[in-house]
N, C-alpha and C positions, 0 to 999 in steps of 0.2 A: 331935428336933433332932440333927444330926450333931455329932461331937466337935469338929471345927474351928470350928463355929458357937459352941459353948460356950466354947472357948478365946478366940475373938475377942471375945465378950461380956465375958468376965472381964478381958481386957487393956484394952479400950477403954471399957468402961462404956457402950457404945452400945446401941441398941434391938435386939431380935431381927430386925426388918426390915432395919436397917442391916448387921447381921452376915450376914444371908442374901445381901444384895446384894454385900457384900465377898467372899463365897465364890464369886460368879459372875464374878469378875474375875481376870485372870492365870491362875495355876495353881490358884486356889481356896484357897490356903493363905497368902495375904498377911497380913502383920502389920497391925494396925490403924494408921490414920493419922489425923491431926487437921488441920483447916484452922485456921490461926492468924489472930487479928484484924488482923494487918498485911498479910494476903495479898489480892491482887486475884484475882477470879474472872472468867473469860471463857468464855461459851458461844459457840461458833462453829457456825452452822447453815447447811447447804447446802440450796438449794431442791431439793425432792424431785421436782418436775416442771418442765418448761420448760428454761431456760438452765442447764445443769449447772454452769457456773462461777459462777453467782450465789450469793453467801454474805453473811451478815451476822454481826456479833458483838454480843453483849450483854455489856458490861463493867461489873462491879460493883466499885467501889473501896472500900477500908476506910473512907473518909469517908462512905459510904452513897450515893454518886453512882452512878446507873445510866445508862449511855450505850448507845444502839444505834448501831452503826457499819457502814458499807458501804465496801468497798474497791474501787478501780479502779487499773489500771496506766496510767501516763502514759508512752507510748513516744515522745513528740514531743521530749523534751529529749535532751541528749547522753547522759545516763545514764537508764536506765529507773527510774522512781520509783513507789513505792506511794503513792497518794493516799487519805486517809481522809476520809469524809463522815460527819458526825454527823447522824443522822436523828431522834433523840429523846434528851432528857435528863430524868431524874427523880431524886427522892430516895426511897430506900427506908427503911422504919422500922428502928430498932435491933433490934426483935424479928425482923423478916423477915431481916435480915442475919445475926443469930445463928442463926436456923433454917436458913438456907442453909448456913452453915458446918457445922452438925451434919449436915444431910441430904447434903451433898456430900462429907463426909469419907470415905465408902467409895470414892470415885472418885479421891482424891488419892494420888499415889505416896508411899510412906513417906518418901523423901528427894527434895527438889527439887535440881536440878543446873543448872550453867551451860549444858549441852548440851540439857537438857530430858528428864527421865525420862518414859517413856511406858508407859501401861497400856492394855489392851484386854480385851474380854470373854473369858472362858474359851473355848478352842477357836477363837479368831479371831486370826489373825496380822495384824500391821500391814503392809500392802504399800506404802502411801504416804499421807501426811497429806492429799494432794489428793483421795483417794477417800473421805474421811470424810463421813458424813451429819450427824454432830454430834460435837463434842469439848468437853470441859470442861478449861480451862486454869487453872493456879494459878501465881501469881508472887509471890514474897516481896519484902521491902524491899531485899534484896541482888540483885535481878534474877535469882534462881535460879527455875527453872520446872519444871513437871511437867504432863503432860496425859493425860487419858483420852480414847481415840478409839474411836468406834463407826463402822465402815466399811460402805460399800455391800457387799452380798453376805455380810455376816456374819449367819449364820442359826443357829437352834437355840434351845434353852430359855434359855440365859444371855443371849443377845442380846435375845430377846423380853422377858425380865424387866427387863433394863437399859433398853431403849427405853421400856417402860411407866413405869418409875420416873423416868427423866429427863423424860418428858412431864408427869408429876405434879409434879415439882419446878418445871419451867418454868411450870406453871399457877398457881403461887403468886406469880409476879411480877406487878407492876402490869400492867394491860392495855396492850399495845403494838400498836397498829394496824399499824405498819410491818413487823411480823414475820408478819402473816397471809399465807398463801400459800406459806410455807416448809415447811409440813407438820409443824411441831413445836409450834405454838401451839394447834392444834385437837385435840380428842380424837378 
């Protein structure tokens, strides 16, 4: 185990697997972060085939409500508006929510900000949020945010490990038929 893995393990009390994932993000030397119980988590997933603009979000609230949302733009009004369609709503167990907070902590920026702190896999620069294939967002009760972004074209060992880990995390969610076909619910 590399020295920075040992340091991350010592500072965060996280598992070796979580420390390894954290070492694959940013410059690989990020301080440990923690997802807090008052934070909302959002997975935004872009369809990997077909309409490239199609995306959905899985929003998990601190009250254990899970919502799957799809967004459309309404250009017919005087101002362009974002329209949210709720496709599914479920409750997750307290245990699952706690497990998600632990498993997603390696992806959370150390500090959430009003502008939105952003992380990406090691050796992958963020070119545009619009070119992500999956992102994990964190929002606290003060509306400060942070996001982890895995972009199209991000290749290499770090991206592959992260993609595999995020798919494993998503597989722990209740079965959501509406996300099939987005390339992230299937193994």
